[in-house]
N, C-alpha and C positions, 0 to 999 in steps of 0.2 A: 419108116426110116427116111423116106424121100421127103415127108412133110417136116420132119425134123431138121434136115439139112436145109431145106428152103428157108425154114424160120430162122436157123443161125445165119444164113447169108443176108437175109434181109435185116436183121439185128445188126450185123456187122457194117453194113451199109448205112444204117442209121446212125450208128456210133461214129463212123467217118464224117457222115454230114454234120453231125452235131460238133465234133472236134473241128472242122474247118470253119464252121460259124463262130465258134469260140475264138478261135485265132483271128479271123477277120474283126470280131468285136474289140479284141485286145489292141490290134492295129489302129482301128478307128479311135479308140480311147486316147492311145498315145497321140495321135494327129490332133484331136480336140484339146489335150493338156499343151500340147506345143504351141497351138494356135492362140490359147488363152493366156500362155506364159505362165502356167502354174506347176511346171516341172520343178521338182525339189533339188535341182543340180546345185551344189554348192559352189560359191564364187570365191577365187582366192583374194586375200586381203594383203595390202602392203603392211609392212611393220618396220620399226626403226632399227637401224643397224648400227651399232649393237643395241639388241633389246635390253631393257633394264632387268636386272635379277628381280625375281618376285618381291623380295624384302625391300628392294630400292623403290618399288612402285607402291609399298604400303600393304603388302600381303604378308602373311605369317613367314616368318624366316625359315621354318623348316621345308618349305615348298622350294627353296634355293637348291636343295641336293636331290630332290626327287627324280628318279630315274626316267620316269614316264609320268607327265602331268598334263591334264587337259584344263586349261583355264576356259570356263565357259561364262561368257558375258552376256547377261540378261538384263531386261528392264522390266519395272513393274507396270509400264505403260503400254507394253508389247504384247499382242494377243498370242502370236506365234511363241514368243517366250515362255507365256505361261503353259501352252500347250507341251513344248518341249520339257519344261520342268515337272509338269505332271506326270509325264511318261516316265520320268526318272524314279518315280515312286517304287520302292521295293527293289530297285536294281543296285548292284554293287557300285559304290561311289569311291573306291580306294584311290583311284587315279584321277579324280574330279575334284576341282575347286571352283566354286561358283562366285563370280563377281556381279553382284545385283545392284544395278543402277535404281535408287529410289529417292522420292522427294523428302522422306524423313525415315530415321530409324523404325518408328512404329508402323509406317506404311510397309517397309521392308520386312519387318517381322511378321505382319499379318499375312503378307503375300507368301512368305516362306511356309507359314502354318497351313495356308490354303492349299499350296501346291505339294506339301509334305517334303520339301527340301530339308535335309538335315542341317540345324543351325551351325554345327561345328564345320560345316564344308562351304559355308557361306561367308563372304565378306561384303558388307554393304558399302556402296561407293556413292554416298550422298553428294559429295562435292565433285565427282567425276575424276578424281585425282588418279585412279588406277587406269582407267580408260584413257585419260590424257598421256600418262606415262608410256603407254602402248600405242599412243596415236590412233587410238579406235574411236569411230563414230558409228558404228553399225551394231545393231543387236538383232537376233542372236548371232553370236560369232564365237569361235573356238580358236584357241591357240595351243598347239601342242608343243610342250617343252620337254627338253631333256637336259637336266642339271642347269636349268635357267636359260638354255639356247632355245630360240624358236626354230622347230622343225616345220612347223605348218601353221599357216593362219588362213582361215576361211569362214564363209558365212555358214550357219546351220539352219536351214530352211526347215528342217523336220528332225524328229528324233531318229528317223532311220538314217540320217546322214551323220548323226552324233554317235550312235551305238558302236560303230566298229573303232572309233577313235578312243573309246574308253578302256579297250583291252589292248596291253602292250603286244605288239607283233601281229595283231589281228588283221591289220591291213598294211599295205606298203604305202608309206607316206610319199606323195609327190615331191619334186623339188620345190623348195620354198619360193614364194613369188619374190620379185626383185625387191629389195629393201628401200624404204624410203630414206632419202639423204637430205641433209639441210642445205640450204643455199640455192641459188638459181642454177640450172644445168645449161651448158653451152648447146646451142642449136647445132645441128649437122652442118659441117662446111664452115662454121666461123672459126677464126684462128685461136 
């Protein structure tokens, strides 16, 4: 009985040592990721105020009345975009519409086939007219809309950052960033 108790105590100490070593490795990994700048924290994006309704930007008219819509802006020349799109394969896309920047319709169609994006959920933006309407220059990026109004505009550095946006009510949306306004802004202290 004494041997069994000693064995259990030694085993408990080994488990604790392993647990603390694992916690230390996790902290070290986070420090390395921060130092290298590879954290996948999304960055807020400015957007026009008022933002155009999806149909005004060249998207399907039925998106204007969607209660929860994620406009995902991707590009065929972006590696992260391809990774995010491939991760969508087999996932529900009822609240998602992809705007794909491509050099030609053939390139866009091939890219969609490779990544598994459903063609009915993709608008090819060969002329950048949709991105221009939303004043967007960054991919991958997502705009969360409610009946055409922009609730959130942010970069999407990984699928992990996109996933919560696809389910209405799954995440509390932060306050939208300050909208982009036309014209020069007066500097502080000027009349």
